All heavy atoms as TSV, in Angstrom:
chain	resi	resn	atom	element	x	y	z
A	1	MET	N	N	-14.401	5.924	-10.670
A	1	MET	CA	C	-14.540	6.683	-9.459
A	1	MET	C	C	-15.966	6.616	-8.916
A	1	MET	O	O	-16.306	7.313	-8.004
A	1	MET	CB	C	-14.148	8.137	-9.651
A	1	MET	CG	C	-12.878	8.384	-10.366
A	1	MET	SD	S	-11.479	8.344	-9.248
A	1	MET	CE	C	-10.212	8.550	-10.450
A	2	ASN	N	N	-16.773	5.766	-9.524
A	2	ASN	CA	C	-18.167	5.648	-9.098
A	2	ASN	C	C	-18.389	4.448	-8.192
A	2	ASN	O	O	-19.503	3.975	-8.072
A	2	ASN	CB	C	-19.079	5.547	-10.325
A	2	ASN	CG	C	-19.057	6.828	-11.138
A	2	ASN	OD1	O	-18.962	7.912	-10.580
A	2	ASN	ND2	N	-19.120	6.700	-12.441
A	3	VAL	N	N	-17.330	3.955	-7.591
A	3	VAL	CA	C	-17.434	2.805	-6.697
A	3	VAL	C	C	-17.459	3.323	-5.264
A	3	VAL	O	O	-16.568	4.041	-4.838
A	3	VAL	CB	C	-16.243	1.844	-6.898
A	3	VAL	CG1	C	-16.305	0.697	-5.915
A	3	VAL	CG2	C	-16.218	1.332	-8.327
A	4	GLY	N	N	-18.496	2.960	-4.537
A	4	GLY	CA	C	-18.635	3.419	-3.161
A	4	GLY	C	C	-17.811	2.591	-2.193
A	4	GLY	O	O	-17.375	1.482	-2.513
A	5	PRO	N	N	-17.576	3.113	-0.989
A	5	PRO	CA	C	-16.756	2.416	0.000
A	5	PRO	C	C	-17.338	1.072	0.438
A	5	PRO	O	O	-16.614	0.195	0.884
A	5	PRO	CB	C	-16.680	3.393	1.173
A	5	PRO	CG	C	-17.760	4.384	0.952
A	5	PRO	CD	C	-18.055	4.398	-0.519
A	6	ASP	N	N	-18.649	0.893	0.261
A	6	ASP	CA	C	-19.268	-0.373	0.662
A	6	ASP	C	C	-18.909	-1.532	-0.280
A	6	ASP	O	O	-19.195	-2.691	0.008
A	6	ASP	CB	C	-20.783	-0.221	0.759
A	6	ASP	CG	C	-21.410	0.269	-0.538
A	6	ASP	OD1	O	-20.812	1.133	-1.201
A	6	ASP	OD2	O	-22.505	-0.205	-0.871
A	7	CYS	N	N	-18.242	-1.236	-1.390
A	7	CYS	CA	C	-17.841	-2.276	-2.355
A	7	CYS	C	C	-16.533	-2.955	-1.965
A	7	CYS	O	O	-16.142	-3.933	-2.598
A	7	CYS	CB	C	-17.685	-1.666	-3.741
A	7	CYS	SG	S	-19.248	-1.112	-4.433
A	8	TYR	N	N	-15.856	-2.450	-0.960
A	8	TYR	CA	C	-14.553	-2.986	-0.567
A	8	TYR	C	C	-14.704	-3.949	0.613
A	8	TYR	O	O	-15.597	-3.788	1.438
A	8	TYR	CB	C	-13.595	-1.850	-0.225
A	8	TYR	CG	C	-13.250	-1.047	-1.451
A	8	TYR	CD1	C	-14.001	0.055	-1.824
A	8	TYR	CD2	C	-12.191	-1.421	-2.267
A	8	TYR	CE1	C	-13.712	0.779	-2.960
A	8	TYR	CE2	C	-11.893	-0.707	-3.415
A	8	TYR	CZ	C	-12.653	0.390	-3.756
A	8	TYR	OH	O	-12.356	1.085	-4.893
A	9	PRO	N	N	-13.808	-4.938	0.703
A	9	PRO	CA	C	-13.960	-5.974	1.723
A	9	PRO	C	C	-13.661	-5.542	3.150
A	9	PRO	O	O	-14.016	-6.242	4.091
A	9	PRO	CB	C	-12.991	-7.067	1.279
A	9	PRO	CG	C	-11.960	-6.367	0.462
A	9	PRO	CD	C	-12.691	-5.229	-0.200
A	10	ASN	N	N	-12.990	-4.394	3.321
A	10	ASN	CA	C	-12.713	-3.940	4.681
A	10	ASN	C	C	-12.563	-2.423	4.705
A	10	ASN	O	O	-12.377	-1.788	3.664
A	10	ASN	CB	C	-11.484	-4.657	5.269
A	10	ASN	CG	C	-10.219	-4.361	4.506
A	10	ASN	OD1	O	-9.843	-3.212	4.334
A	10	ASN	ND2	N	-9.551	-5.412	4.048
A	11	PRO	N	N	-12.624	-1.821	5.891
A	11	PRO	CA	C	-12.564	-0.360	6.012
A	11	PRO	C	C	-11.231	0.244	5.551
A	11	PRO	O	O	-11.210	1.373	5.070
A	11	PRO	CB	C	-12.774	-0.096	7.506
A	11	PRO	CG	C	-13.369	-1.327	8.056
A	11	PRO	CD	C	-12.935	-2.455	7.178
A	12	ILE	N	N	-10.141	-0.489	5.673
A	12	ILE	CA	C	-8.843	0.044	5.245
A	12	ILE	C	C	-8.847	0.280	3.738
A	12	ILE	O	O	-8.449	1.340	3.255
A	12	ILE	CB	C	-7.691	-0.899	5.655
A	12	ILE	CG1	C	-7.585	-0.958	7.170
A	12	ILE	CG2	C	-6.369	-0.441	5.044
A	12	ILE	CD1	C	-6.621	-2.006	7.683
A	13	LEU	N	N	-9.287	-0.708	2.969
A	13	LEU	CA	C	-9.354	-0.557	1.521
A	13	LEU	C	C	-10.365	0.511	1.120
A	13	LEU	O	O	-10.131	1.271	0.178
A	13	LEU	CB	C	-9.694	-1.891	0.858
A	13	LEU	CG	C	-8.601	-2.949	0.883
A	13	LEU	CD1	C	-9.117	-4.255	0.290
A	13	LEU	CD2	C	-7.370	-2.486	0.140
A	14	ALA	N	N	-11.465	0.579	1.823
A	14	ALA	CA	C	-12.472	1.589	1.525
A	14	ALA	C	C	-11.906	2.993	1.735
A	14	ALA	O	O	-12.069	3.868	0.882
A	14	ALA	CB	C	-13.711	1.371	2.393
A	15	ASP	N	N	-11.219	3.203	2.852
A	15	ASP	CA	C	-10.611	4.511	3.124
A	15	ASP	C	C	-9.534	4.842	2.100
A	15	ASP	O	O	-9.454	5.969	1.614
A	15	ASP	CB	C	-10.008	4.546	4.525
A	15	ASP	CG	C	-11.052	4.556	5.628
A	15	ASP	OD1	O	-12.245	4.776	5.322
A	15	ASP	OD2	O	-10.672	4.313	6.795
A	16	ALA	N	N	-8.705	3.865	1.755
A	16	ALA	CA	C	-7.639	4.091	0.775
A	16	ALA	C	C	-8.220	4.472	-0.583
A	16	ALA	O	O	-7.700	5.353	-1.271
A	16	ALA	CB	C	-6.757	2.851	0.657
A	17	SER	N	N	-9.306	3.832	-0.973
A	17	SER	CA	C	-9.918	4.145	-2.268
A	17	SER	C	C	-10.462	5.570	-2.288
A	17	SER	O	O	-10.352	6.262	-3.301
A	17	SER	CB	C	-11.023	3.142	-2.596
A	17	SER	OG	O	-12.160	3.369	-1.798
A	18	GLN	N	N	-11.014	6.006	-1.184
A	18	GLN	CA	C	-11.542	7.363	-1.124
A	18	GLN	C	C	-10.422	8.399	-1.188
A	18	GLN	O	O	-10.544	9.411	-1.870
A	18	GLN	CB	C	-12.382	7.557	0.130
A	18	GLN	CG	C	-13.703	6.823	0.039
A	18	GLN	CD	C	-14.571	7.079	1.245
A	18	GLN	OE1	O	-14.162	6.845	2.374
A	18	GLN	NE2	N	-15.774	7.574	1.004
A	19	VAL	N	N	-9.326	8.161	-0.495
A	19	VAL	CA	C	-8.195	9.086	-0.522
A	19	VAL	C	C	-7.653	9.203	-1.942
A	19	VAL	O	O	-7.393	10.300	-2.441
A	19	VAL	CB	C	-7.091	8.633	0.466
A	19	VAL	CG1	C	-5.809	9.400	0.249
A	19	VAL	CG2	C	-7.579	8.780	1.898
A	20	LEU	N	N	-7.478	8.074	-2.611
A	20	LEU	CA	C	-6.957	8.080	-3.962
A	20	LEU	C	C	-7.922	8.765	-4.930
A	20	LEU	O	O	-7.516	9.586	-5.752
A	20	LEU	CB	C	-6.660	6.653	-4.428
A	20	LEU	CG	C	-6.083	6.523	-5.826
A	20	LEU	CD1	C	-4.785	7.315	-5.959
A	20	LEU	CD2	C	-5.854	5.068	-6.163
A	21	ALA	N	N	-9.202	8.460	-4.820
A	21	ALA	CA	C	-10.188	9.080	-5.702
A	21	ALA	C	C	-10.204	10.592	-5.523
A	21	ALA	O	O	-10.260	11.337	-6.500
A	21	ALA	CB	C	-11.576	8.487	-5.447
A	22	GLU	N	N	-10.119	11.062	-4.292
A	22	GLU	CA	C	-10.109	12.507	-4.029
A	22	GLU	C	C	-8.862	13.158	-4.604
A	22	GLU	O	O	-8.917	14.250	-5.162
A	22	GLU	CB	C	-10.216	12.776	-2.534
A	22	GLU	CG	C	-11.586	12.475	-1.977
A	22	GLU	CD	C	-11.645	12.526	-0.460
A	22	GLU	OE1	O	-10.680	13.004	0.181
A	22	GLU	OE2	O	-12.659	12.082	0.100
A	23	ALA	N	N	-7.724	12.485	-4.504
A	23	ALA	CA	C	-6.481	13.035	-5.053
A	23	ALA	C	C	-6.542	13.113	-6.577
A	23	ALA	O	O	-6.075	14.082	-7.175
A	23	ALA	CB	C	-5.298	12.185	-4.612
A	24	LEU	N	N	-7.111	12.102	-7.193
A	24	LEU	CA	C	-7.172	12.071	-8.654
A	24	LEU	C	C	-8.213	13.032	-9.214
A	24	LEU	O	O	-8.015	13.593	-10.297
A	24	LEU	CB	C	-7.476	10.650	-9.138
A	24	LEU	CG	C	-6.376	9.620	-8.895
A	24	LEU	CD1	C	-6.868	8.228	-9.253
A	24	LEU	CD2	C	-5.125	9.967	-9.694
A	25	THR	N	N	-9.303	13.256	-8.517
A	25	THR	CA	C	-10.363	14.122	-9.030
A	25	THR	C	C	-10.244	15.555	-8.527
A	25	THR	O	O	-10.912	16.431	-9.043
A	25	THR	CB	C	-11.756	13.574	-8.666
A	25	THR	OG1	O	-11.867	13.478	-7.248
A	25	THR	CG2	C	-11.990	12.219	-9.302
A	26	GLY	N	N	-9.395	15.785	-7.548
A	26	GLY	CA	C	-9.271	17.117	-6.973
A	26	GLY	C	C	-8.296	18.022	-7.709
A	26	GLY	O	O	-7.987	19.111	-7.245
A	27	GLY	N	N	-7.804	17.596	-8.853
A	27	GLY	CA	C	-6.885	18.424	-9.617
A	27	GLY	C	C	-5.448	18.338	-9.140
A	27	GLY	O	O	-4.545	18.883	-9.766
A	28	GLY	N	N	-5.210	17.641	-8.054
A	28	GLY	CA	C	-3.853	17.503	-7.554
A	28	GLY	C	C	-3.201	16.245	-8.081
A	28	GLY	O	O	-3.789	15.483	-8.841
A	29	ALA	N	N	-1.997	16.054	-7.689
A	29	ALA	CA	C	-1.277	14.850	-8.097
A	29	ALA	C	C	-1.473	13.768	-7.043
A	29	ALA	O	O	-1.567	14.053	-5.861
A	29	ALA	CB	C	0.207	15.159	-8.249
A	30	ALA	N	N	-1.538	12.552	-7.495
A	30	ALA	CA	C	-1.654	11.423	-6.575
A	30	ALA	C	C	-0.310	10.726	-6.501
A	30	ALA	O	O	0.303	10.440	-7.517
A	30	ALA	CB	C	-2.725	10.458	-7.053
A	31	GLY	N	N	0.151	10.494	-5.306
A	31	GLY	CA	C	1.394	9.764	-5.104
A	31	GLY	C	C	1.107	8.470	-4.381
A	31	GLY	O	O	0.164	8.387	-3.601
A	32	PHE	N	N	1.913	7.475	-4.658
A	32	PHE	CA	C	1.663	6.181	-4.062
A	32	PHE	C	C	2.686	5.870	-2.971
A	32	PHE	O	O	2.356	5.806	-1.815
A	32	PHE	CB	C	1.652	5.088	-5.131
A	32	PHE	CG	C	0.472	5.214	-6.042
A	32	PHE	CD1	C	0.575	5.883	-7.242
A	32	PHE	CD2	C	-0.755	4.687	-5.692
A	32	PHE	CE1	C	-0.520	6.001	-8.075
A	32	PHE	CE2	C	-1.854	4.805	-6.506
A	32	PHE	CZ	C	-1.729	5.474	-7.715
A	33	ASP	N	N	3.923	5.672	-3.334
A	33	ASP	CA	C	4.935	5.317	-2.349
A	33	ASP	C	C	6.321	5.634	-2.913
A	33	ASP	O	O	6.447	6.137	-4.017
A	33	ASP	CB	C	4.826	3.837	-1.962
A	33	ASP	CG	C	4.953	2.922	-3.172
A	33	ASP	OD1	O	5.931	3.056	-3.927
A	33	ASP	OD2	O	4.085	2.064	-3.361
A	34	ALA	N	N	7.332	5.335	-2.163
A	34	ALA	CA	C	8.706	5.617	-2.575
A	34	ALA	C	C	9.408	4.376	-3.098
A	34	ALA	O	O	10.627	4.311	-3.122
A	34	ALA	CB	C	9.477	6.198	-1.393
A	35	SER	N	N	8.634	3.399	-3.555
A	35	SER	CA	C	9.237	2.135	-3.963
A	35	SER	C	C	10.218	2.285	-5.118
A	35	SER	O	O	11.148	1.492	-5.252
A	35	SER	CB	C	8.169	1.110	-4.315
A	35	SER	OG	O	7.414	1.534	-5.422
A	36	ASP	N	N	10.044	3.315	-5.947
A	36	ASP	CA	C	10.980	3.507	-7.046
A	36	ASP	C	C	12.360	3.968	-6.569
A	36	ASP	O	O	13.324	3.924	-7.317
A	36	ASP	CB	C	10.421	4.470	-8.080
A	36	ASP	CG	C	10.076	5.822	-7.501
A	36	ASP	OD1	O	9.855	5.924	-6.282
A	36	ASP	OD2	O	10.026	6.791	-8.279
A	37	GLN	N	N	12.459	4.376	-5.320
A	37	GLN	CA	C	13.739	4.786	-4.741
A	37	GLN	C	C	14.409	3.655	-3.962
A	37	GLN	O	O	15.501	3.830	-3.431
A	37	GLN	CB	C	13.532	5.988	-3.810
A	37	GLN	CG	C	12.930	7.195	-4.484
A	37	GLN	CD	C	13.833	7.749	-5.569
A	37	GLN	OE1	O	15.027	7.915	-5.361
A	37	GLN	NE2	N	13.270	8.010	-6.728
A	38	MET	N	N	13.765	2.511	-3.895
A	38	MET	CA	C	14.277	1.373	-3.128
A	38	MET	C	C	15.009	0.396	-4.053
A	38	MET	O	O	14.769	0.401	-5.258
A	38	MET	CB	C	13.116	0.644	-2.453
A	38	MET	CG	C	12.351	1.480	-1.466
A	38	MET	SD	S	10.903	0.565	-0.866
A	38	MET	CE	C	10.074	1.841	0.050
A	39	PRO	N	N	15.871	-0.441	-3.489
A	39	PRO	CA	C	16.482	-1.490	-4.312
A	39	PRO	C	C	15.382	-2.345	-4.948
A	39	PRO	O	O	14.325	-2.540	-4.334
A	39	PRO	CB	C	17.293	-2.320	-3.314
A	39	PRO	CG	C	17.448	-1.455	-2.111
A	39	PRO	CD	C	16.289	-0.521	-2.096
A	40	PRO	N	N	15.608	-2.857	-6.163
A	40	PRO	CA	C	14.551	-3.604	-6.863
A	40	PRO	C	C	13.937	-4.751	-6.065
A	40	PRO	O	O	12.717	-4.957	-6.126
A	40	PRO	CB	C	15.254	-4.138	-8.112
A	40	PRO	CG	C	16.401	-3.221	-8.320
A	40	PRO	CD	C	16.816	-2.755	-6.964
A	41	GLN	N	N	14.753	-5.490	-5.306
A	41	GLN	CA	C	14.196	-6.618	-4.560
A	41	GLN	C	C	13.215	-6.163	-3.479
A	41	GLN	O	O	12.386	-6.938	-3.013
A	41	GLN	CB	C	15.279	-7.538	-3.982
A	41	GLN	CG	C	16.272	-6.879	-3.096
A	41	GLN	CD	C	17.496	-6.358	-3.830
A	41	GLN	OE1	O	17.396	-5.629	-4.806
A	41	GLN	NE2	N	18.676	-6.706	-3.362
A	42	VAL	N	N	13.288	-4.898	-3.117
A	42	VAL	CA	C	12.344	-4.346	-2.143
A	42	VAL	C	C	11.248	-3.563	-2.873
A	42	VAL	O	O	10.066	-3.858	-2.739
A	42	VAL	CB	C	13.064	-3.433	-1.119
A	42	VAL	CG1	C	12.072	-2.855	-0.127
A	42	VAL	CG2	C	14.169	-4.177	-0.412
A	43	GLY	N	N	11.651	-2.562	-3.660
A	43	GLY	CA	C	10.692	-1.664	-4.309
A	43	GLY	C	C	9.710	-2.331	-5.239
A	43	GLY	O	O	8.532	-1.991	-5.255
A	44	SER	N	N	10.179	-3.265	-6.041
A	44	SER	CA	C	9.260	-3.954	-6.953
A	44	SER	C	C	9.040	-5.396	-6.520
A	44	SER	O	O	8.491	-6.207	-7.253
A	44	SER	CB	C	9.789	-3.904	-8.387
A	44	SER	OG	O	11.069	-4.484	-8.469
A	45	GLY	N	N	9.459	-5.699	-5.314
A	45	GLY	CA	C	9.303	-7.046	-4.773
A	45	GLY	C	C	8.550	-7.042	-3.466
A	45	GLY	O	O	7.332	-6.938	-3.417
A	46	SER	N	N	9.287	-7.112	-2.374
A	46	SER	CA	C	8.671	-7.318	-1.060
A	46	SER	C	C	7.785	-6.160	-0.598
A	46	SER	O	O	6.757	-6.388	0.042
A	46	SER	CB	C	9.745	-7.588	-0.005
A	46	SER	OG	O	10.566	-6.444	0.159
A	47	PHE	N	N	8.156	-4.926	-0.926
A	47	PHE	CA	C	7.358	-3.791	-0.448
A	47	PHE	C	C	5.932	-3.897	-0.977
A	47	PHE	O	O	4.959	-3.805	-0.220
A	47	PHE	CB	C	7.992	-2.460	-0.862
A	47	PHE	CG	C	7.227	-1.265	-0.352
A	47	PHE	CD1	C	7.361	-0.865	0.962
A	47	PHE	CD2	C	6.364	-0.572	-1.170
A	47	PHE	CE1	C	6.646	0.226	1.454
A	47	PHE	CE2	C	5.644	0.513	-0.698
A	47	PHE	CZ	C	5.796	0.908	0.612
A	48	TRP	N	N	5.802	-4.097	-2.273
A	48	TRP	CA	C	4.474	-4.195	-2.881
A	48	TRP	C	C	3.698	-5.379	-2.314
A	48	TRP	O	O	2.542	-5.250	-1.897
A	48	TRP	CB	C	4.614	-4.320	-4.398
A	48	TRP	CG	C	3.300	-4.508	-5.075
A	48	TRP	CD1	C	2.797	-5.688	-5.545
A	48	TRP	CD2	C	2.299	-3.526	-5.321
A	48	TRP	NE1	N	1.547	-5.492	-6.079
A	48	TRP	CE2	C	1.221	-4.169	-5.950
A	48	TRP	CE3	C	2.203	-2.163	-5.073
A	48	TRP	CZ2	C	0.068	-3.499	-6.341
A	48	TRP	CZ3	C	1.053	-1.502	-5.468
A	48	TRP	CH2	C	0.019	-2.160	-6.084
A	49	THR	N	N	4.334	-6.520	-2.290
A	49	THR	CA	C	3.676	-7.734	-1.819
A	49	THR	C	C	3.217	-7.589	-0.366
A	49	THR	O	O	2.081	-7.927	-0.015
A	49	THR	CB	C	4.624	-8.940	-1.934
A	49	THR	OG1	O	5.038	-9.058	-3.289
A	49	THR	CG2	C	3.964	-10.223	-1.488
A	50	GLU	N	N	4.102	-7.092	0.472
A	50	GLU	CA	C	3.772	-6.968	1.895
A	50	GLU	C	C	2.716	-5.895	2.152
A	50	GLU	O	O	1.863	-6.058	3.023
A	50	GLU	CB	C	5.034	-6.704	2.713
A	50	GLU	CG	C	6.026	-7.850	2.691
A	50	GLU	CD	C	5.489	-9.148	3.270
A	50	GLU	OE1	O	4.638	-9.114	4.189
A	50	GLU	OE2	O	5.920	-10.211	2.802
A	51	MET	N	N	2.752	-4.795	1.413
A	51	MET	CA	C	1.732	-3.760	1.606
A	51	MET	C	C	0.357	-4.262	1.165
A	51	MET	O	O	-0.658	-3.950	1.795
A	51	MET	CB	C	2.095	-2.473	0.870
A	51	MET	CG	C	3.236	-1.713	1.525
A	51	MET	SD	S	2.843	-1.129	3.214
A	51	MET	CE	C	3.550	-2.404	4.241
A	52	MET	N	N	0.320	-5.058	0.110
A	52	MET	CA	C	-0.963	-5.642	-0.305
A	52	MET	C	C	-1.466	-6.621	0.768
A	52	MET	O	O	-2.655	-6.644	1.087
A	52	MET	CB	C	-0.836	-6.355	-1.649
A	52	MET	CG	C	-0.594	-5.434	-2.822
A	52	MET	SD	S	-1.933	-4.244	-3.067
A	52	MET	CE	C	-1.233	-2.770	-2.358
A	53	GLY	N	N	-0.548	-7.390	1.345
A	53	GLY	CA	C	-0.930	-8.285	2.438
A	53	GLY	C	C	-1.466	-7.519	3.631
A	53	GLY	O	O	-2.466	-7.907	4.246
A	54	TYR	N	N	-0.812	-6.412	3.948
A	54	TYR	CA	C	-1.265	-5.572	5.066
A	54	TYR	C	C	-2.665	-5.022	4.791
A	54	TYR	O	O	-3.541	-5.042	5.675
A	54	TYR	CB	C	-0.283	-4.427	5.304
A	54	TYR	CG	C	-0.803	-3.386	6.258
A	54	TYR	CD1	C	-1.016	-3.694	7.593
A	54	TYR	CD2	C	-1.104	-2.104	5.819
A	54	TYR	CE1	C	-1.508	-2.744	8.482
A	54	TYR	CE2	C	-1.586	-1.149	6.692
A	54	TYR	CZ	C	-1.793	-1.470	8.017
A	54	TYR	OH	O	-2.288	-0.529	8.876
A	55	MET	N	N	-2.891	-4.543	3.568
A	55	MET	CA	C	-4.207	-3.991	3.236
A	55	MET	C	C	-5.287	-5.064	3.349
A	55	MET	O	O	-6.415	-4.774	3.743
A	55	MET	CB	C	-4.193	-3.402	1.821
A	55	MET	CG	C	-3.280	-2.216	1.668
A	55	MET	SD	S	-3.770	-0.809	2.673
A	55	MET	CE	C	-5.120	-0.186	1.724
A	56	GLN	N	N	-4.954	-6.297	3.033
A	56	GLN	CA	C	-5.939	-7.370	3.096
A	56	GLN	C	C	-6.144	-7.873	4.523
A	56	GLN	O	O	-7.260	-8.222	4.905
A	56	GLN	CB	C	-5.511	-8.532	2.204
A	56	GLN	CG	C	-5.530	-8.177	0.745
A	56	GLN	CD	C	-4.871	-9.211	-0.132
A	56	GLN	OE1	O	-4.169	-10.089	0.352
A	56	GLN	NE2	N	-5.076	-9.103	-1.430
A	57	GLU	N	N	-5.067	-7.911	5.307
A	57	GLU	CA	C	-5.147	-8.514	6.638
A	57	GLU	C	C	-5.448	-7.519	7.756
A	57	GLU	O	O	-5.876	-7.907	8.828
A	57	GLU	CB	C	-3.844	-9.254	6.930
A	57	GLU	CG	C	-3.627	-10.426	5.981
A	57	GLU	CD	C	-2.236	-11.005	6.073
A	57	GLU	OE1	O	-1.542	-10.786	7.102
A	57	GLU	OE2	O	-1.827	-11.671	5.112
A	58	GLY	N	N	-5.162	-6.251	7.534
A	58	GLY	CA	C	-5.499	-5.236	8.513
A	58	GLY	C	C	-4.397	-4.913	9.514
A	58	GLY	O	O	-3.312	-5.483	9.484
A	59	PRO	N	N	-4.683	-3.965	10.420
A	59	PRO	CA	C	-3.690	-3.402	11.330
A	59	PRO	C	C	-2.956	-4.405	12.215
A	59	PRO	O	O	-1.792	-4.197	12.545
A	59	PRO	CB	C	-4.501	-2.434	12.192
A	59	PRO	CG	C	-5.698	-2.108	11.388
A	59	PRO	CD	C	-5.986	-3.324	10.574
A	60	ASP	N	N	-3.598	-5.474	12.591
A	60	ASP	CA	C	-2.933	-6.441	13.467
A	60	ASP	C	C	-1.759	-7.139	12.788
A	60	ASP	O	O	-0.913	-7.727	13.455
A	60	ASP	CB	C	-3.920	-7.500	13.966
A	60	ASP	CG	C	-4.951	-6.912	14.918
A	60	ASP	OD1	O	-4.698	-5.821	15.484
A	60	ASP	OD2	O	-6.006	-7.544	15.095
A	61	SER	N	N	-1.684	-7.060	11.462
A	61	SER	CA	C	-0.614	-7.734	10.716
A	61	SER	C	C	0.568	-6.816	10.403
A	61	SER	O	O	1.542	-7.256	9.799
A	61	SER	CB	C	-1.172	-8.296	9.406
A	61	SER	OG	O	-1.528	-7.240	8.517
A	62	LEU	N	N	0.514	-5.559	10.814
A	62	LEU	CA	C	1.529	-4.578	10.416
A	62	LEU	C	C	2.946	-5.005	10.761
A	62	LEU	O	O	3.833	-4.970	9.905
A	62	LEU	CB	C	1.227	-3.212	11.030
A	62	LEU	CG	C	2.227	-2.103	10.671
A	62	LEU	CD1	C	2.253	-1.877	9.168
A	62	LEU	CD2	C	1.879	-0.827	11.411
A	63	LYS	N	N	3.198	-5.398	11.983
A	63	LYS	CA	C	4.562	-5.735	12.397
A	63	LYS	C	C	5.134	-6.858	11.537
A	63	LYS	O	O	6.280	-6.790	11.093
A	63	LYS	CB	C	4.626	-6.113	13.871
A	63	LYS	CG	C	6.067	-6.447	14.301
A	63	LYS	CD	C	6.212	-6.566	15.767
A	63	LYS	CE	C	7.579	-6.910	16.267
A	63	LYS	NZ	N	8.668	-7.092	15.362
A	64	THR	N	N	4.358	-7.864	11.266
A	64	THR	CA	C	4.827	-8.978	10.438
A	64	THR	C	C	5.223	-8.489	9.053
A	64	THR	O	O	6.298	-8.830	8.540
A	64	THR	CB	C	3.730	-10.059	10.313
A	64	THR	OG1	O	3.459	-10.577	11.612
A	64	THR	CG2	C	4.151	-11.176	9.381
A	65	HIS	N	N	4.394	-7.664	8.441
A	65	HIS	CA	C	4.679	-7.184	7.093
A	65	HIS	C	C	5.887	-6.254	7.072
A	65	HIS	O	O	6.727	-6.347	6.166
A	65	HIS	CB	C	3.447	-6.520	6.496
A	65	HIS	CG	C	2.340	-7.491	6.229
A	65	HIS	ND1	N	2.423	-8.472	5.272
A	65	HIS	CD2	C	1.136	-7.656	6.820
A	65	HIS	CE1	C	1.321	-9.182	5.269
A	65	HIS	NE2	N	0.524	-8.713	6.213
A	66	LEU	N	N	6.011	-5.395	8.052
A	66	LEU	CA	C	7.186	-4.521	8.113
A	66	LEU	C	C	8.458	-5.328	8.352
A	66	LEU	O	O	9.513	-5.045	7.758
A	66	LEU	CB	C	7.009	-3.464	9.203
A	66	LEU	CG	C	5.925	-2.421	8.941
A	66	LEU	CD1	C	5.820	-1.465	10.127
A	66	LEU	CD2	C	6.175	-1.665	7.642
A	67	ASP	N	N	8.379	-6.329	9.198
A	67	ASP	CA	C	9.547	-7.199	9.428
A	67	ASP	C	C	9.951	-7.914	8.145
A	67	ASP	O	O	11.152	-8.050	7.853
A	67	ASP	CB	C	9.250	-8.224	10.523
A	67	ASP	CG	C	9.203	-7.611	11.920
A	67	ASP	OD1	O	9.628	-6.440	12.090
A	67	ASP	OD2	O	8.690	-8.290	12.840
A	68	ASN	N	N	8.991	-8.361	7.361
A	68	ASN	CA	C	9.291	-9.038	6.096
A	68	ASN	C	C	9.963	-8.095	5.101
A	68	ASN	O	O	10.894	-8.479	4.391
A	68	ASN	CB	C	8.025	-9.638	5.487
A	68	ASN	CG	C	7.496	-10.805	6.275
A	68	ASN	OD1	O	8.195	-11.407	7.096
A	68	ASN	ND2	N	6.240	-11.132	6.054
A	69	ILE	N	N	9.501	-6.844	5.047
A	69	ILE	CA	C	10.133	-5.863	4.160
A	69	ILE	C	C	11.565	-5.608	4.620
A	69	ILE	O	O	12.500	-5.612	3.813
A	69	ILE	CB	C	9.327	-4.554	4.135
A	69	ILE	CG1	C	7.969	-4.775	3.475
A	69	ILE	CG2	C	10.108	-3.450	3.423
A	69	ILE	CD1	C	6.997	-3.629	3.648
A	70	GLU	N	N	11.739	-5.396	5.897
A	70	GLU	CA	C	13.079	-5.125	6.448
A	70	GLU	C	C	14.025	-6.274	6.138
A	70	GLU	O	O	15.190	-6.063	5.756
A	70	GLU	CB	C	12.982	-4.907	7.949
A	70	GLU	CG	C	14.267	-4.461	8.612
A	70	GLU	CD	C	14.700	-3.066	8.217
A	70	GLU	OE1	O	13.849	-2.232	7.887
A	70	GLU	OE2	O	15.923	-2.805	8.230
A	71	ALA	N	N	13.561	-7.501	6.264
A	71	ALA	CA	C	14.411	-8.670	6.024
A	71	ALA	C	C	14.801	-8.823	4.567
A	71	ALA	O	O	15.806	-9.472	4.242
A	71	ALA	CB	C	13.691	-9.934	6.505
A	72	SER	N	N	14.050	-8.215	3.656
A	72	SER	CA	C	14.338	-8.359	2.228
A	72	SER	C	C	15.372	-7.371	1.701
A	72	SER	O	O	15.824	-7.505	0.564
A	72	SER	CB	C	13.049	-8.232	1.418
A	72	SER	OG	O	12.617	-6.888	1.394
A	73	TRP	N	N	15.760	-6.393	2.499
A	73	TRP	CA	C	16.751	-5.419	2.051
A	73	TRP	C	C	18.083	-6.129	1.831
A	73	TRP	O	O	18.485	-6.987	2.621
A	73	TRP	CB	C	16.919	-4.283	3.077
A	73	TRP	CG	C	15.865	-3.249	2.927
A	73	TRP	CD1	C	14.584	-3.329	3.371
A	73	TRP	CD2	C	15.987	-2.006	2.258
A	73	TRP	NE1	N	13.894	-2.198	3.030
A	73	TRP	CE2	C	14.722	-1.356	2.345
A	73	TRP	CE3	C	17.015	-1.355	1.602
A	73	TRP	CZ2	C	14.480	-0.108	1.782
A	73	TRP	CZ3	C	16.770	-0.102	1.050
A	73	TRP	CH2	C	15.520	0.508	1.150
A	74	PRO	N	N	18.772	-5.762	0.750
A	74	PRO	CA	C	20.062	-6.402	0.477
A	74	PRO	C	C	21.094	-6.036	1.537
A	74	PRO	O	O	21.055	-4.953	2.128
A	74	PRO	CB	C	20.464	-5.846	-0.888
A	74	PRO	CG	C	19.663	-4.612	-1.072
A	74	PRO	CD	C	18.419	-4.757	-0.243
A	75	ALA	N	N	22.009	-6.964	1.789
A	75	ALA	CA	C	23.086	-6.707	2.745
A	75	ALA	C	C	24.035	-5.668	2.147
A	75	ALA	O	O	24.271	-5.644	0.955
A	75	ALA	CB	C	23.836	-7.986	3.048
A	76	GLU	N	N	24.541	-4.815	2.989
A	76	GLU	CA	C	25.479	-3.776	2.507
A	76	GLU	C	C	26.886	-4.278	2.460
A	76	GLU	O	O	27.354	-5.095	3.099
A	76	GLU	CB	C	25.374	-2.558	3.414
A	76	GLU	CG	C	24.032	-1.884	3.236
A	76	GLU	CD	C	23.946	-0.619	4.052
A	76	GLU	OE1	O	24.902	0.157	4.081
A	76	GLU	OE2	O	22.892	-0.424	4.670
């Protein structure tokens, strides 16, 4: 928790690290996402991969990553 925001490659990752650090050190519980409630091909597959891509590429890439997650859902 001794890593400052200037150690991250972009402001999105820096902000995310601060939110997580505050949740973990503030006595509260830290939650990540609802991927454990999703089908495996999404929750432990595309959701994680696409969210990491979004964090690396930034806000302009959001639609592409969300479309990729949506396309990975199994057919009903």
